[in-house]
PASEBA-1860 file (N, C-alpha, C; in nm, 3 decimals):
! residues 312
1> XXXXXXXX> 2.339/16.635/14.021/2.322/16.510/14.119/2.447/16.446/14.119 ~ 2.532/16.441/14.221/2.655/16.349/14.232/2.644/16.222/14.269 ~ 2.728/16.126/14.202/2.724/15.990/14.230/2.808/15.965/14.344 ~ 2.769/15.918/14.424/2.840/15.884/14.558/2.875/15.735/14.596 ~ 2.982/15.710/14.643/3.015/15.559/14.663/2.993/15.528/14.812 ~ 2.942/15.394/14.833/2.952/15.342/14.972/3.077/15.265/14.997 ~ 3.142/15.293/15.101/3.277/15.248/15.116/3.266/15.104/15.131 ~ 3.363/15.007/15.073/3.358/14.872/15.076/3.397/14.829/15.227
9> XXXXXXXX> 3.340/14.694/15.247/3.381/14.658/15.395/3.508/14.611/15.422 ~ 3.599/14.578/15.323/3.726/14.545/15.353/3.829/14.590/15.252 ~ 3.951/14.610/15.282/4.055/14.661/15.182/4.066/14.566/15.054 ~ 4.046/14.431/15.074/4.047/14.333/14.978/3.951/14.360/14.874 ~ 3.819/14.384/14.923/3.709/14.416/14.866/3.738/14.545/14.776 ~ 3.808/14.643/14.847/3.824/14.768/14.774/3.909/14.753/14.652 ~ 4.009/14.666/14.662/4.095/14.649/14.560/4.030/14.573/14.437 ~ 3.931/14.478/14.480/3.861/14.405/14.374/3.766/14.509/14.304
17> XXXXXXXX> 3.701/14.585/14.376/3.600/14.685/14.317/3.665/14.782/14.239 ~ 3.803/14.832/14.278/3.881/14.916/14.199/3.897/14.873/14.055 ~ 3.889/14.752/14.018/3.908/14.683/13.906/3.796/14.723/13.814 ~ 3.682/14.762/13.867/3.549/14.792/13.795/3.498/14.655/13.727 ~ 3.486/14.561/13.816/3.440/14.427/13.765/3.327/14.419/13.676 ~ 3.224/14.502/13.705/3.108/14.509/13.616/3.134/14.539/13.465 ~ 3.258/14.609/13.432/3.279/14.644/13.316/3.376/14.565/13.231 ~ 3.426/14.457/13.307/3.516/14.359/13.243/3.470/14.280/13.122
25> XXXXXXXX> 3.331/14.290/13.113/3.257/14.237/12.997/3.323/14.303/12.859 ~ 3.374/14.434/12.883/3.427/14.494/12.757/3.554/14.409/12.708 ~ 3.628/14.353/12.795/3.741/14.275/12.743/3.705/14.133/12.726 ~ 3.607/14.090/12.787/3.560/13.936/12.785/3.496/13.918/12.642 ~ 3.404/14.011/12.608/3.319/14.006/12.501/3.410/13.976/12.359 ~ 3.510/14.048/12.341/3.570/14.023/12.208/3.645/13.878/12.196 ~ 3.677/13.831/12.300/3.745/13.689/12.310/3.624/13.595/12.298 ~ 3.501/13.622/12.342/3.388/13.524/12.315/3.359/13.537/12.142
33> XXXXXXXX> 3.355/13.661/12.104/3.340/13.667/11.965/3.432/13.598/11.876 ~ 3.573/13.634/11.896/3.658/13.576/11.814/3.673/13.424/11.823 ~ 3.657/13.388/11.957/3.674/13.228/11.975/3.561/13.149/11.907 ~ 3.435/13.211/11.911/3.328/13.126/11.871/3.318/13.138/11.724 ~ 3.384/13.255/11.647/3.399/13.257/11.523/3.503/13.138/11.479 ~ 3.599/13.136/11.547/3.703/13.039/11.502/3.631/12.891/11.518 ~ 3.549/12.872/11.613/3.477/12.744/11.654/3.384/12.716/11.521 ~ 3.338/12.835/11.466/3.243/12.821/11.367/3.313/12.761/11.226
41> XXXXXXXX> 3.451/12.811/11.222/3.539/12.789/11.089/3.598/12.640/11.123 ~ 3.640/12.593/11.230/3.689/12.479/11.253/3.592/12.376/11.340 ~ 3.612/12.253/11.368/3.510/12.164/11.418/3.571/12.145/11.571 ~ 3.681/12.197/11.609/3.727/12.178/11.737/3.738/12.330/11.821 ~ 3.729/12.302/11.942/3.726/12.436/12.039/3.841/12.409/12.142 ~ 3.934/12.515/12.140/4.049/12.492/12.231/4.008/12.560/12.362 ~ 3.947/12.477/12.445/3.890/12.536/12.575/4.003/12.592/12.661 ~ 4.125/12.532/12.675/4.219/12.572/12.781/4.266/12.715/12.727
49> XXXXXXXX> 4.308/12.731/12.584/4.357/12.855/12.527/4.244/12.971/12.549 ~ 4.115/12.915/12.545/4.002/13.015/12.552/4.001/13.064/12.680 ~ 4.022/12.980/12.788/4.011/13.037/12.935/4.140/13.119/12.960 ~ 4.254/13.070/12.915/4.359/13.160/12.941/4.358/13.298/12.893 ~ 4.308/13.304/12.752/4.299/13.418/12.700/4.185/13.518/12.770 ~ 4.087/13.469/12.809/3.983/13.532/12.888/4.043/13.594/13.010 ~ 4.113/13.526/13.065/4.169/13.559/13.210/4.272/13.654/13.197 ~ 4.355/13.641/13.085/4.463/13.718/13.059/4.421/13.871/13.017
57> XXXXXXXX> 4.323/13.884/12.921/4.263/14.016/12.875/4.203/14.079/12.996 ~ 4.113/14.004/13.062/4.054/14.070/13.192/4.144/14.120/13.290 ~ 4.250/14.047/13.310/4.344/14.110/13.414/4.407/14.241/13.347 ~ 4.443/14.235/13.230/4.499/14.353/13.157/4.416/14.465/13.172 ~ 4.274/14.431/13.148/4.176/14.534/13.156/4.157/14.607/13.291 ~ 4.159/14.503/13.373/4.163/14.564/13.529/4.266/14.635/13.569 ~ 4.382/14.600/13.532/4.498/14.678/13.546/4.500/14.814/13.480 ~ 4.421/14.817/13.369/4.430/14.957/13.280/4.320/15.028/13.354
65> XXXXXXXX> 4.225/14.962/13.393/4.117/15.058/13.498/4.181/15.129/13.605 ~ 4.255/15.043/13.668/4.317/15.100/13.793/4.404/15.207/13.767 ~ 4.500/15.182/13.669/4.586/15.267/13.612/4.528/15.396/13.573 ~ 4.411/15.399/13.504/4.346/15.529/13.458/4.312/15.592/13.596 ~ 4.269/15.537/13.691/4.240/15.592/13.825/4.362/15.664/13.864 ~ 4.464/15.609/13.885/4.583/15.672/13.924/4.642/15.794/13.855 ~ 4.629/15.775/13.728/4.693/15.904/13.651/4.583/16.005/13.625 ~ 4.463/15.967/13.613/4.355/16.080/13.651/4.360/16.152/13.763
73> XXXXXXXX> 4.400/16.081/13.886/4.420/16.158/14.003/4.550/16.237/13.999 ~ 4.646/16.204/13.925/4.783/16.274/13.919/4.768/16.404/13.831 ~ 4.671/16.373/13.715/4.653/16.498/13.640/4.548/16.592/13.684 ~ 4.478/16.540/13.793/4.368/16.639/13.860/4.232/16.593/13.797 ~ 4.234/16.527/13.687/4.098/16.511/13.607/3.991/16.461/13.712 ~ 4.004/16.353/13.789/3.908/16.308/13.866/3.866/16.399/13.968 ~ 3.946/16.478/14.031/3.953/16.561/14.144/3.844/16.688/14.096 ~ 3.858/16.727/13.973/3.785/16.856/13.934/3.646/16.803/13.873
81> XXXXXXXX> 3.627/16.676/13.846/3.497/16.620/13.787/3.380/16.636/13.906 ~ 3.296/16.731/13.865/3.166/16.745/13.963/3.058/16.668/13.907 ~ 3.070/16.583/13.798/2.960/16.516/13.740/2.994/16.362/13.714 ~ 3.039/16.309/13.818/3.073/16.153/13.812/2.931/16.081/13.795 ~ 2.950/15.970/13.732/2.829/15.875/13.722/2.873/15.743/13.730 ~ 2.776/15.630/13.749/2.830/15.489/13.760/2.917/15.451/13.640 ~ 2.907/15.521/13.524/2.982/15.478/13.398/3.097/15.571/13.359 ~ 3.110/15.685/13.434/3.222/15.771/13.389/3.282/15.852/13.541
89> XXXXXXXX> 3.385/15.905/13.503/3.440/15.990/13.619/3.543/15.920/13.699 ~ 3.552/15.797/13.670/3.670/15.701/13.729/3.582/15.634/13.858 ~ 3.684/15.541/13.920/3.614/15.482/14.041/3.606/15.574/14.153 ~ 3.714/15.671/14.177/3.701/15.762/14.267/3.733/15.718/14.417 ~ 3.809/15.586/14.412/3.832/15.555/14.537/3.954/15.638/14.625 ~ 4.034/15.693/14.530/4.145/15.795/14.573/4.071/15.919/14.638 ~ 3.993/15.975/14.549/3.907/16.089/14.603/3.834/16.063/14.716 ~ 3.774/15.951/14.744/3.686/15.923/14.858/3.769/15.886/14.976
97> XXXXXXXX> 3.903/15.861/14.965/3.993/15.823/15.068/3.991/15.680/15.106 ~ 3.945/15.601/15.005/3.912/15.453/15.030/4.043/15.376/14.994 ~ 4.119/15.425/14.895/4.250/15.372/14.872/4.363/15.480/14.845 ~ 4.484/15.481/14.890/4.586/15.560/14.878/4.643/15.569/14.725 ~ 4.687/15.671/14.677/4.741/15.667/14.539/4.855/15.538/14.513 ~ 4.931/15.536/14.632/5.037/15.435/14.620/4.990/15.290/14.611 ~ 4.874/15.272/14.699/4.819/15.138/14.684/4.747/15.117/14.566 ~ 4.687/15.218/14.491/4.625/15.212/14.360/4.718/15.168/14.261
105> XXXXXXXX> 4.832/15.259/14.246/4.925/15.210/14.131/4.976/15.084/14.148 ~ 5.020/15.030/14.282/5.061/14.890/14.299/4.959/14.789/14.271 ~ 4.837/14.808/14.288/4.721/14.720/14.265/4.718/14.711/14.098 ~ 4.735/14.821/14.030/4.740/14.827/13.886/4.847/14.763/13.815 ~ 4.967/14.757/13.874/5.068/14.695/13.834/5.072/14.559/13.870 ~ 4.997/14.492/13.967/4.990/14.369/14.016/4.893/14.302/13.891 ~ 4.783/14.349/13.867/4.710/14.318/13.771/4.752/14.299/13.627 ~ 4.832/14.408/13.600/4.914/14.404/13.462/5.018/14.297/13.469
113> XXXXXXXX> 5.059/14.265/13.577/5.178/14.168/13.577/5.111/14.023/13.553 ~ 4.984/14.003/13.617/4.910/13.874/13.605/4.881/13.854/13.461 ~ 4.816/13.957/13.404/4.770/13.957/13.269/4.891/13.908/13.187 ~ 5.010/13.988/13.197/5.139/13.965/13.130/5.180/13.811/13.145 ~ 5.179/13.754/13.266/5.228/13.626/13.291/5.138/13.528/13.206 ~ 5.017/13.552/13.206/4.910/13.464/13.139/4.939/13.461/12.970 ~ 4.965/13.581/12.936/5.003/13.601/12.786/5.124/13.538/12.749 ~ 5.218/13.539/12.843/5.343/13.465/12.807/5.320/13.318/12.799
121> XXXXXXXX> 5.233/13.269/12.876/5.214/13.132/12.895/5.139/13.093/12.773 ~ 5.059/13.166/12.708/4.974/13.148/12.600/5.077/13.147/12.481 ~ 5.157/13.232/12.477/5.258/13.252/12.363/5.351/13.123/12.365 ~ 5.392/13.087/12.488/5.477/12.968/12.490/5.391/12.838/12.427 ~ 5.270/12.833/12.484/5.187/12.730/12.445/5.175/12.701/12.276 ~ 5.143/12.817/12.235/5.125/12.825/12.099/5.249/12.854/12.008 ~ 5.361/12.887/12.064/5.481/12.911/11.979/5.454/13.038/11.890 ~ 5.360/13.112/11.932/5.322/13.232/11.823/5.372/13.374/11.876
129> XXXXXXXX> 5.460/13.420/11.770/5.506/13.563/11.788/5.397/13.653/11.777 ~ 5.281/13.614/11.693/5.175/13.704/11.673/5.107/13.729/11.805 ~ 5.071/13.624/11.881/5.004/13.627/12.006/5.100/13.732/12.102 ~ 5.231/13.705/12.109/5.303/13.766/12.189/5.306/13.926/12.156 ~ 5.305/13.958/12.030/5.299/14.106/11.986/5.149/14.154/12.021 ~ 5.045/14.082/12.015/4.911/14.134/12.052/4.913/14.171/12.201 ~ 4.970/14.066/12.278/4.978/14.083/12.420/5.046/14.207/12.469 ~ 5.149/14.238/12.394/5.249/14.334/12.411/5.181/14.487/12.395
137> XXXXXXXX> 5.118/14.493/12.279/5.034/14.603/12.223/4.922/14.637/12.340 ~ 4.851/14.518/12.380/4.746/14.534/12.493/4.802/14.597/12.624 ~ 4.913/14.541/12.658/4.971/14.577/12.786/5.005/14.728/12.778 ~ 5.093/14.761/12.685/5.132/14.896/12.669/5.019/15.008/12.634 ~ 4.912/14.958/12.564/4.788/15.051/12.543/4.720/15.070/12.641 ~ 4.708/14.977/12.719/4.625/14.990/12.845/4.694/15.079/12.950 ~ 4.815/15.050/12.977/4.882/15.126/13.062/4.898/15.289/13.018 ~ 4.949/15.307/12.895/4.976/15.455/12.854/4.842/15.513/12.793
145> XXXXXXXX> 4.731/15.445/12.816/4.606/15.519/12.796/4.593/15.660/12.875 ~ 4.642/15.649/12.996/4.647/15.763/13.079/4.782/15.804/13.136 ~ 4.862/15.710/13.123/5.000/15.707/13.197/5.078/15.798/13.106 ~ 5.170/15.894/13.187/5.257/15.977/13.122/5.381/15.896/13.076 ~ 5.431/15.941/12.967/5.432/16.078/12.895/5.329/16.049/12.769 ~ 5.295/15.927/12.737/5.212/15.911/12.611/5.068/15.970/12.616 ~ 5.000/15.926/12.735/4.852/15.975/12.758/4.760/15.968/12.641 ~ 4.754/15.854/12.581/4.665/15.837/12.450/4.534/15.909/12.489
153> XXXXXXXX> 4.464/15.875/12.594/4.328/15.929/12.607/4.317/16.094/12.610 ~ 4.454/16.150/12.614/4.447/16.287/12.651/4.483/16.362/12.518 ~ 4.494/16.282/12.413/4.552/16.343/12.288/4.449/16.338/12.158 ~ 4.325/16.297/12.190/4.240/16.282/12.080/4.215/16.176/11.997 ~ 4.302/16.060/12.038/4.310/15.936/11.976/4.281/15.833/12.054 ~ 4.239/15.861/12.181/4.216/15.737/12.284/4.107/15.654/12.247 ~ 3.984/15.722/12.192/3.883/15.639/12.159/3.909/15.544/12.037 ~ 4.006/15.579/11.944/4.034/15.490/11.837/4.126/15.372/11.905
161> XXXXXXXX> 4.210/15.398/11.994/4.296/15.298/12.057/4.218/15.197/12.116 ~ 4.131/15.243/12.184/4.027/15.145/12.279/3.966/15.062/12.161 ~ 3.915/15.114/12.059/3.846/15.049/11.951/3.952/14.926/11.902 ~ 4.065/14.981/11.897/4.154/14.874/11.852/4.188/14.757/11.959 ~ 4.219/14.808/12.074/4.257/14.725/12.185/4.144/14.643/12.242 ~ 4.013/14.682/12.230/3.908/14.587/12.275/3.810/14.546/12.164 ~ 3.851/14.565/12.032/3.785/14.521/11.920/3.865/14.426/11.826 ~ 3.928/14.508/11.736/3.995/14.426/11.620/4.110/14.333/11.674
169> XXXXXXXX> 4.184/14.384/11.769/4.298/14.302/11.815/4.247/14.177/11.901 ~ 4.179/14.176/11.989/4.137/14.066/12.079/4.051/13.959/11.990 ~ 3.973/14.010/11.904/3.883/13.924/11.817/3.972/13.849/11.726 ~ 4.075/13.915/11.673/4.175/13.842/11.587/4.244/13.743/11.662 ~ 4.316/13.798/11.784/4.371/13.703/11.846/4.307/13.563/11.908 ~ 4.199/13.595/11.957/4.107/13.473/11.985/4.072/13.384/11.891 ~ 4.053/13.444/11.763/4.016/13.378/11.641/4.142/13.284/11.596 ~ 4.250/13.349/11.622/4.382/13.273/11.578/4.425/13.168/11.666
177> XXXXXXXX> 4.378/13.176/11.796/4.396/13.046/11.898/4.315/12.955/11.874 ~ 4.207/12.961/11.802/4.122/12.852/11.762/4.141/12.792/11.641 ~ 4.203/12.879/11.538/4.222/12.831/11.397/4.362/12.817/11.367 ~ 4.450/12.889/11.433/4.602/12.888/11.404/4.635/12.961/11.261 ~ 4.525/13.048/11.224/4.530/13.123/11.094/4.509/13.261/11.116 ~ 4.563/13.336/11.032/4.566/13.495/11.017/4.500/13.519/10.886 ~ 4.378/13.548/10.871/4.308/13.579/10.745/4.213/13.690/10.748 ~ 4.131/13.706/10.645/4.029/13.844/10.656/3.884/13.783/10.717
185> XXXXXXXX> 3.872/13.672/10.753/3.742/13.615/10.802/3.695/13.710/10.918 ~ 3.769/13.747/11.017/3.715/13.820/11.137/3.667/13.971/11.107 ~ 3.730/14.016/10.993/3.716/14.160/10.967/3.569/14.211/11.013 ~ 3.457/14.167/10.956/3.344/14.246/10.995/3.291/14.239/11.135 ~ 3.299/14.105/11.187/3.262/14.101/11.341/3.347/14.178/11.409 ~ 3.479/14.183/11.385/3.592/14.238/11.460/3.551/14.386/11.463 ~ 3.525/14.455/11.329/3.494/14.593/11.331/3.357/14.615/11.407 ~ 3.252/14.541/11.394/3.136/14.572/11.467/3.170/14.578/11.627
193> XXXXXXXX> 3.249/14.499/11.676/3.290/14.487/11.808/3.371/14.626/11.847 ~ 3.455/14.671/11.757/3.528/14.787/11.766/3.447/14.916/11.778 ~ 3.333/14.903/11.682/3.247/15.017/11.673/3.167/15.028/11.814 ~ 3.115/14.921/11.859/3.025/14.916/11.981/3.116/14.972/12.101 ~ 3.248/14.920/12.125/3.325/14.972/12.249/3.361/15.115/12.209 ~ 3.379/15.157/12.084/3.411/15.289/12.067/3.285/15.410/12.114 ~ 3.186/15.332/12.080/3.061/15.417/12.113/3.030/15.411/12.286 ~ 3.065/15.321/12.339/3.069/15.299/12.492/3.171/15.422/12.541
201> XXXXXXXX> 3.299/15.419/12.487/3.374/15.510/12.541/3.347/15.657/12.501 ~ 3.286/15.683/12.389/3.239/15.812/12.332/3.132/15.859/12.437 ~ 3.036/15.773/12.449/2.922/15.831/12.519/2.950/15.844/12.682 ~ 3.044/15.778/12.735/3.101/15.800/12.862/3.172/15.934/12.891 ~ 3.213/15.994/12.774/3.315/16.099/12.783/3.216/16.229/12.785 ~ 3.089/16.223/12.758/3.008/16.345/12.764/2.980/16.402/12.895 ~ 2.964/16.319/12.986/2.950/16.385/13.123/3.080/16.443/13.183 ~ 3.179/16.390/13.136/3.332/16.443/13.180/3.376/16.565/13.117
209> XXXXXXXX> 3.286/16.617/13.024/3.347/16.711/12.933/3.409/16.848/13.011 ~ 3.342/16.873/13.102/3.388/17.024/13.165/3.524/16.995/13.234 ~ 3.526/16.860/13.327/3.655/16.828/13.381/3.767/16.801/13.288 ~ 3.729/16.722/13.175/3.839/16.684/13.078/3.908/16.818/13.013 ~ 3.800/16.923/12.970/3.843/17.051/12.929/3.952/17.133/13.022 ~ 3.908/17.113/13.154/3.991/17.172/13.249/4.131/17.137/13.277 ~ 4.147/17.018/13.248/4.283/16.955/13.249/4.355/16.928/13.122 ~ 4.286/16.984/13.018/4.347/16.961/12.866/4.347/16.812/12.828
217> XXXXXXXX> 4.241/16.756/12.872/4.219/16.606/12.822/4.140/16.623/12.703 ~ 4.199/16.613/12.581/4.148/16.625/12.462/4.084/16.516/12.401 ~ 3.968/16.482/12.471/3.888/16.372/12.421/3.811/16.429/12.278 ~ 3.736/16.343/12.221/3.675/16.373/12.095/3.553/16.468/12.123 ~ 3.488/16.470/12.258/3.399/16.558/12.296/3.445/16.694/12.306 ~ 3.576/16.704/12.374/3.648/16.825/12.390/3.690/16.878/12.267 ~ 3.733/16.804/12.175/3.790/16.855/12.054/3.686/16.900/11.956 ~ 3.589/16.806/11.936/3.487/16.842/11.826/3.352/16.901/11.883
225> XXXXXXXX> 3.327/16.882/12.006/3.203/16.950/12.055/3.093/16.828/12.060 ~ 2.991/16.863/12.141/2.880/16.791/12.180/2.791/16.753/12.069 ~ 2.753/16.843/11.988/2.649/16.816/11.877/2.726/16.732/11.761 ~ 2.856/16.756/11.739/2.916/16.672/11.635/2.938/16.538/11.673 ~ 2.984/16.527/11.799/2.992/16.390/11.861/2.879/16.296/11.874 ~ 2.762/16.370/11.895/2.628/16.297/11.896/2.617/16.256/11.760 ~ 2.640/16.327/11.653/2.624/16.278/11.508/2.724/16.173/11.468 ~ 2.858/16.174/11.535/2.935/16.073/11.505/2.882/15.944/11.568
233> XXXXXXXX> 2.822/15.945/11.688/2.774/15.837/11.762/2.656/15.761/11.668 ~ 2.568/15.834/11.616/2.455/15.792/11.541/2.511/15.729/11.399 ~ 2.596/15.810/11.336/2.654/15.745/11.206/2.735/15.622/11.231 ~ 2.802/15.616/11.335/2.883/15.501/11.361/2.807/15.384/11.382 ~ 2.709/15.407/11.479/2.623/15.296/11.530/2.545/15.250/11.402 ~ 2.504/15.319/11.306/2.434/15.295/11.199/2.521/15.209/11.095 ~ 2.646/15.243/11.093/2.738/15.175/11.013/2.765/15.028/11.068 ~ 2.741/15.000/11.186/2.762/14.862/11.232/2.654/14.785/11.181
241> XXXXXXXX> 2.543/14.825/11.154/2.432/14.749/11.100/2.450/14.722/10.960 ~ 2.527/14.801/10.882/2.549/14.781/10.755/2.654/14.665/10.751 ~ 2.749/14.667/10.839/2.839/14.550/10.845/2.775/14.417/10.884 ~ 2.664/14.421/10.959/2.595/14.297/11.002/2.517/14.261/10.865 ~ 2.480/14.347/10.799/2.397/14.311/10.674/2.492/14.248/10.574 ~ 2.607/14.286/10.561/2.719/14.228/10.464/2.746/14.086/10.517 ~ 2.734/14.054/10.663/2.776/13.932/10.706/2.664/13.830/10.667 ~ 2.544/13.863/10.625/2.454/13.775/10.579/2.492/13.707/10.456
249> XXXXXXXX> 2.574/13.769/10.374/2.630/13.697/10.258/2.729/13.592/10.269 ~ 2.779/13.576/10.384/2.882/13.474/10.409/2.797/13.363/10.506 ~ 2.806/13.247/10.454/2.723/13.136/10.512/2.752/13.115/10.665 ~ 2.882/13.117/10.697/2.919/13.071/10.849/2.879/13.205/10.927 ~ 2.859/13.318/10.875/2.846/13.426/10.946/2.688/13.472/10.949 ~ 2.607/13.400/10.885/2.474/13.446/10.853/2.398/13.450/10.999 ~ 2.394/13.367/11.076/2.321/13.389/11.196/2.364/13.494/11.284 ~ 2.503/13.512/11.291/2.577/13.600/11.373/2.524/13.756/11.319
257> XXXXXXXX> 2.511/13.766/11.190/2.482/13.889/11.118/2.319/13.915/11.162 ~ 2.263/13.813/11.139/2.108/13.811/11.178/2.072/13.847/11.306 ~ 2.135/13.800/11.405/2.104/13.818/11.550/2.138/13.948/11.585 ~ 2.265/13.998/11.514/2.297/14.145/11.557/2.174/14.240/11.504 ~ 2.142/14.216/11.375/2.033/14.290/11.308/1.902/14.299/11.410 ~ 1.881/14.177/11.487/1.776/14.178/11.580/1.775/14.287/11.703 ~ 1.907/14.360/11.705/1.930/14.451/11.815/1.909/14.586/11.776 ~ 1.855/14.599/11.637/1.812/14.727/11.581/1.720/14.834/11.682
265> XXXXXXXX> 1.601/14.768/11.732/1.528/14.852/11.816/1.609/14.917/11.934 ~ 1.691/14.831/11.985/1.768/14.881/12.076/1.848/15.009/12.037 ~ 1.918/14.993/11.917/2.007/15.093/11.851/1.913/15.215/11.830 ~ 1.804/15.209/11.774/1.706/15.309/11.750/1.695/15.378/11.885 ~ 1.655/15.307/12.009/1.637/15.378/12.126/1.762/15.459/12.170 ~ 1.882/15.382/12.155/2.001/15.449/12.183/2.037/15.589/12.116 ~ 1.994/15.576/11.984/2.021/15.720/11.907/1.935/15.826/11.968 ~ 1.809/15.802/11.986/1.722/15.895/12.059/1.774/15.930/12.181
273> XXXXXXXX> 1.839/15.847/12.273/1.890/15.906/12.384/2.001/16.003/12.383 ~ 2.084/15.983/12.282/2.209/16.052/12.262/2.152/16.187/12.187 ~ 2.111/16.281/12.287/2.048/16.391/12.234/2.151/16.512/12.318 ~ 2.189/16.599/12.220/2.294/16.670/12.249/2.268/16.761/12.372 ~ 2.130/16.812/12.384/2.083/16.891/12.496/2.093/16.835/12.640 ~ 2.095/16.684/12.632/2.094/16.614/12.759/2.218/16.549/12.814 ~ 2.299/16.532/12.707/2.424/16.455/12.748/2.520/16.497/12.844 ~ 2.539/16.634/12.855/2.620/16.675/12.959/2.543/16.730/13.081
281> XXXXXXXX> 2.423/16.704/13.085/2.342/16.752/13.206/2.377/16.671/13.323 ~ 2.384/16.743/13.435/2.413/16.666/13.576/2.331/16.566/13.603 ~ 2.363/16.428/13.631/2.292/16.336/13.668/2.228/16.258/13.547 ~ 2.261/16.286/13.437/2.208/16.208/13.304/2.306/16.116/13.262 ~ 2.252/15.994/13.257/2.337/15.881/13.213/2.262/15.786/13.162 ~ 2.129/15.808/13.118/2.055/15.698/13.055/2.121/15.657/12.925 ~ 2.178/15.755/12.842/2.248/15.703/12.722/2.365/15.622/12.754 ~ 2.456/15.649/12.837/2.557/15.567/12.887/2.520/15.431/12.925
289> XXXXXXXX> 2.413/15.412/13.004/2.354/15.289/13.048/2.300/15.208/12.927 ~ 2.235/15.267/12.843/2.171/15.176/12.723/2.289/15.162/12.620 ~ 2.388/15.238/12.611/2.504/15.204/12.517/2.583/15.075/12.580 ~ 2.602/15.068/12.707/2.656/14.948/12.767/2.571/14.836/12.737 ~ 2.445/14.860/12.764/2.386/14.739/12.742/2.364/14.692/12.602 ~ 2.361/14.777/12.495/2.367/14.753/12.363/2.494/14.681/12.314 ~ 2.595/14.732/12.379/2.726/14.662/12.360/2.721/14.504/12.408 ~ 2.674/14.507/12.527/2.670/14.360/12.587/2.566/14.271/12.494
297> XXXXXXXX> 2.462/14.313/12.468/2.364/14.244/12.382/2.410/14.220/12.251 ~ 2.476/14.303/12.188/2.531/14.315/12.047/2.648/14.203/12.035 ~ 2.740/14.215/12.126/2.840/14.109/12.125/2.794/13.973/12.151 ~ 2.704/13.960/12.252/2.661/13.816/12.270/2.565/13.765/12.163 ~ 2.511/13.869/12.106/2.444/13.817/11.969/2.512/13.764/11.854 ~ 2.647/13.831/11.827/2.735/13.779/11.737/2.797/13.641/11.789 ~ 2.830/13.625/11.914/2.876/13.504/11.983/2.779/13.380/11.955 ~ 2.641/13.410/11.999/2.532/13.315/11.973/2.522/13.283/11.829
305> XXXXXXXX> 2.539/13.384/11.746/2.531/13.342/11.617/2.624/13.246/11.560 ~ 2.745/13.268/11.602/2.845/13.178/11.544/2.818/13.029/11.620 ~ 2.788/13.013/11.732/2.753/12.892/11.785/2.645/12.813/11.728 ~ 2.541/12.879/11.705/2.410/12.826/11.644/2.464/12.788/11.510 ~ 2.547/12.851/11.426/2.586/12.795/11.286/2.657/12.670/11.300 ~ 2.751/12.639/11.395/2.815/12.535/11.407/2.736/12.419/11.467 ~ 2.614/12.441/11.542/2.542/12.356/11.593/2.446/12.296/11.512 ~ 2.387/12.393/11.423/2.287/12.353/11.317/2.349/12.295/11.196
END
């Protein structure tokens, strides 16, 4: 069963939808987690910096999404993919004739430019080299995830870079904006966020297995195979709950760890859905859908836990 697009009503709407707005939660979530963790540690909340950070990372993420569509078009990856889903296989606006390749890359560069400009504003306001470096890593990492010649996503390391770019680094960066400190406090929550986004990327690669192999895109699924990666999914997700249990020993992280542990039934269901015999079947994306939901609920649970600790 092939997933088909309905053409947008206008070119402007096409550009907006090309950013994959439904999935920008993946970049907003670590900012929420890091910012509320910072709020739990200090009694003030830098609302202006929080909003700027949120807009900056979402703009960079939008640019990276469109960049991926362009370079997966160049490599032929999206053209040979016969099993696209709402969660994988690209936005396919180029393949459907909705946007030209030239318009696509220009839209990508525009989003990246907006995100970079907002990042520079944050760096100037905070006078922080640390924030400037984080922004630069995010910009380059997002662009070169599929852009030549680096193509991180084609070399068996893309999943780990996504975990870094959408987990550890933005949680630390947003925490720093609230506290002006660099310390070990964000380690556990940032690792949980990293694990959750890693799992989103990993599960979304299963339907793309055949197409990725055809263009030599060496994702973990292509490299290690479906059964092994299914077990990696299960083991890694289990590890996130071990981290949450450790958070219970830290007073200001207690509620965040507890609320995350409440998502355990969802995780058990997710593990059941990650069945090696189903993951590459045409039209199967229940595991993808549930993993995105788990990511959303899990990161919001951490966020709520930090806010509750401060309020009580």
